[in-house]
C-alpha positions as YAML, in Angstrom:
chain: A
units: angstrom
residues:
- id: 1
  name: MET
  ca: [196.27, 108.48, 146.08]
- id: 2
  name: ASP
  ca: [197.66, 110.18, 149.55]
- id: 3
  name: ARG
  ca: [199.34, 107.95, 151.97]
- id: 4
  name: PHE
  ca: [197.97, 109.79, 155.20]
- id: 5
  name: PRO
  ca: [194.21, 109.29, 155.62]
- id: 6
  name: LYS
  ca: [192.60, 112.90, 155.39]
- id: 7
  name: GLU
  ca: [192.09, 113.69, 158.60]
- id: 8
  name: ILE
  ca: [196.08, 113.55, 158.95]
- id: 9
  name: ARG
  ca: [196.17, 115.54, 156.07]
- id: 10
  name: SER
  ca: [194.54, 118.14, 156.75]
- id: 11
  name: ARG
  ca: [196.39, 118.81, 160.38]
- id: 12
  name: ILE
  ca: [199.73, 118.69, 158.38]
- id: 13
  name: MET
  ca: [198.51, 120.57, 155.80]
- id: 14
  name: SER
  ca: [197.10, 123.42, 158.97]
- id: 15
  name: ARG
  ca: [199.97, 124.00, 159.89]
- id: 16
  name: ILE
  ca: [202.09, 125.01, 157.17]
- id: 17
  name: ARG
  ca: [202.19, 128.91, 157.61]
- id: 18
  name: SER
  ca: [202.51, 130.88, 154.57]
- id: 19
  name: GLU
  ca: [205.85, 132.44, 153.32]
- id: 20
  name: SER
  ca: [204.62, 134.36, 150.80]
- id: 21
  name: GLY
  ca: [205.16, 138.25, 149.96]
- id: 22
  name: ILE
  ca: [201.94, 138.94, 152.20]
- id: 23
  name: GLU
  ca: [203.59, 140.95, 154.46]
- id: 24
  name: ALA
  ca: [205.40, 143.03, 151.86]
- id: 25
  name: ILE
  ca: [201.84, 144.97, 151.05]
- id: 26
  name: PRO
  ca: [201.89, 148.01, 153.70]
- id: 27
  name: ASP
  ca: [198.37, 148.28, 155.13]
- id: 28
  name: ARG
  ca: [197.96, 151.15, 153.80]
- id: 29
  name: MET
  ca: [197.66, 151.68, 149.90]
- id: 30
  name: ARG
  ca: [196.75, 154.30, 147.66]
- id: 31
  name: GLY
  ca: [195.19, 156.11, 150.42]
- id: 32
  name: PHE
  ca: [192.74, 153.88, 151.67]
- id: 33
  name: TYR
  ca: [193.10, 151.07, 154.69]
- id: 34
  name: LEU
  ca: [193.16, 147.47, 153.65]
- id: 35
  name: ARG
  ca: [192.66, 145.37, 157.02]
- id: 36
  name: ARG
  ca: [194.84, 142.31, 156.63]
- id: 37
  name: HIS
  ca: [192.95, 139.16, 156.83]
- id: 38
  name: PRO
  ca: [189.49, 140.96, 158.01]
- id: 39
  name: ARG
  ca: [186.80, 138.62, 159.07]
- id: 40
  name: GLY
  ca: [183.27, 138.33, 157.54]
- id: 41
  name: ILE
  ca: [184.08, 138.74, 154.07]
- id: 42
  name: PHE
  ca: [183.28, 135.24, 152.05]
- id: 43
  name: GLY
  ca: [186.34, 133.76, 150.25]
- id: 44
  name: ASN
  ca: [188.56, 135.19, 153.40]
- id: 45
  name: PRO
  ca: [190.51, 137.58, 151.40]
- id: 46
  name: ASP
  ca: [194.22, 138.31, 152.28]
- id: 47
  name: PHE
  ca: [192.95, 142.33, 152.32]
- id: 48
  name: GLY
  ca: [190.00, 144.03, 152.62]
- id: 49
  name: ASN
  ca: [188.00, 147.33, 153.12]
- id: 50
  name: LYS
  ca: [184.34, 146.80, 154.17]
- id: 51
  name: ALA
  ca: [183.71, 150.48, 154.18]
- id: 52
  name: ARG
  ca: [184.51, 150.54, 150.55]
- id: 53
  name: ARG
  ca: [184.00, 146.82, 149.33]
- id: 54
  name: ILE
  ca: [187.53, 146.23, 148.29]
- id: 55
  name: VAL
  ca: [189.21, 142.99, 148.51]
- id: 56
  name: LEU
  ca: [192.69, 142.00, 147.70]
- id: 57
  name: PHE
  ca: [193.96, 138.34, 147.12]
- id: 58
  name: ILE
  ca: [197.69, 137.45, 147.07]
- id: 59
  name: ASP
  ca: [197.95, 133.96, 145.50]
- id: 60
  name: GLY
  ca: [201.01, 131.48, 145.77]
- id: 61
  name: CYS
  ca: [202.27, 130.11, 142.34]
- id: 62
  name: PHE
  ca: [201.82, 126.83, 143.43]
- id: 63
  name: TRP
  ca: [198.88, 126.58, 145.41]
- id: 64
  name: HIS
  ca: [196.65, 128.60, 142.68]
- id: 65
  name: GLY
  ca: [198.83, 127.45, 139.37]
- id: 66
  name: CYS
  ca: [200.39, 130.36, 138.21]
- id: 67
  name: PRO
  ca: [200.69, 130.42, 134.56]
- id: 68
  name: ARG
  ca: [204.24, 131.30, 134.51]
- id: 69
  name: HIS
  ca: [206.04, 130.15, 137.50]
- id: 70
  name: TYR
  ca: [203.31, 126.58, 138.05]
- id: 71
  name: ARG
  ca: [205.53, 123.70, 138.00]
- id: 72
  name: GLU
  ca: [203.11, 119.93, 138.36]
- id: 73
  name: PRO
  ca: [204.36, 118.37, 141.35]
- id: 74
  name: LYS
  ca: [206.62, 115.14, 140.48]
- id: 75
  name: THR
  ca: [205.83, 113.35, 143.31]
- id: 76
  name: ASN
  ca: [202.34, 112.51, 145.34]
- id: 77
  name: ARG
  ca: [200.46, 113.95, 142.01]
- id: 78
  name: GLY
  ca: [197.82, 111.84, 142.76]
- id: 79
  name: TYR
  ca: [196.97, 114.82, 145.95]
- id: 80
  name: TRP
  ca: [198.57, 117.69, 144.70]
- id: 81
  name: LEU
  ca: [196.74, 118.09, 140.94]
- id: 82
  name: PRO
  ca: [193.57, 117.95, 142.21]
- id: 83
  name: LYS
  ca: [194.25, 120.04, 145.02]
- id: 84
  name: ILE
  ca: [195.20, 122.97, 142.79]
- id: 85
  name: LYS
  ca: [192.56, 122.54, 140.60]
- id: 86
  name: ALA
  ca: [189.97, 122.43, 143.38]
- id: 87
  name: ASN
  ca: [192.03, 125.51, 144.56]
- id: 88
  name: ARG
  ca: [191.31, 127.28, 141.00]
- id: 89
  name: LYS
  ca: [187.47, 126.17, 140.83]
- id: 90
  name: ARG
  ca: [186.94, 128.11, 144.17]
- id: 91
  name: ASP
  ca: [188.92, 131.33, 143.22]
- id: 92
  name: ARG
  ca: [186.30, 131.55, 140.22]
- id: 93
  name: LEU
  ca: [183.51, 130.97, 142.76]
- id: 94
  name: VAL
  ca: [185.07, 133.10, 145.51]
- id: 95
  name: ASN
  ca: [185.53, 135.82, 142.64]
- id: 96
  name: GLU
  ca: [181.91, 135.37, 141.29]
- id: 97
  name: ARG
  ca: [180.21, 135.14, 144.43]
- id: 98
  name: LEU
  ca: [182.20, 138.78, 145.85]
- id: 99
  name: LYS
  ca: [181.45, 140.75, 142.51]
- id: 100
  name: ASN
  ca: [177.33, 139.60, 142.37]
- id: 101
  name: SER
  ca: [177.59, 141.00, 145.99]
- id: 102
  name: GLY
  ca: [179.21, 144.36, 145.12]
- id: 103
  name: TRP
  ca: [182.65, 143.63, 146.27]
- id: 104
  name: LYS
  ca: [185.58, 144.98, 143.89]
- id: 105
  name: VAL
  ca: [187.92, 142.10, 143.74]
- id: 106
  name: CYS
  ca: [191.79, 142.23, 143.05]
- id: 107
  name: ARG
  ca: [193.49, 138.96, 142.96]
- id: 108
  name: ILE
  ca: [197.66, 139.30, 142.69]
- id: 109
  name: TRP
  ca: [200.33, 136.67, 142.08]
- id: 110
  name: GLU
  ca: [202.83, 136.33, 144.75]
- id: 111
  name: CYS
  ca: [205.50, 136.18, 141.80]
- id: 112
  name: GLU
  ca: [203.92, 140.18, 140.97]
- id: 113
  name: LEU
  ca: [204.76, 140.89, 144.64]
- id: 114
  name: LYS
  ca: [208.49, 142.97, 144.78]
- id: 115
  name: VAL
  ca: [209.66, 141.58, 148.37]
...
């Protein structure tokens, strides 16, 4: 059980800024432009190109449960385990919905980026 009410936990979590390797990905990759945090695309991808209908998600090893690096938290498991499970479920939903709409979806684990 989380010791904070839902509203306070939400405010705390919204203030956490990612220190992941997203900044290591150049805006221009393989001859086409990928806009960082494009607006109006379902699932809020990290990068995207609306004209080519391509999106790129960079999933954090902890937040999305990387099969190689994820370690279950030792504290506050009642909060973190359902949260990470929900993240994985949402990832599958986003992938399915985007692919059904004609988008090409690419997901990269944070650990795969060479920073």
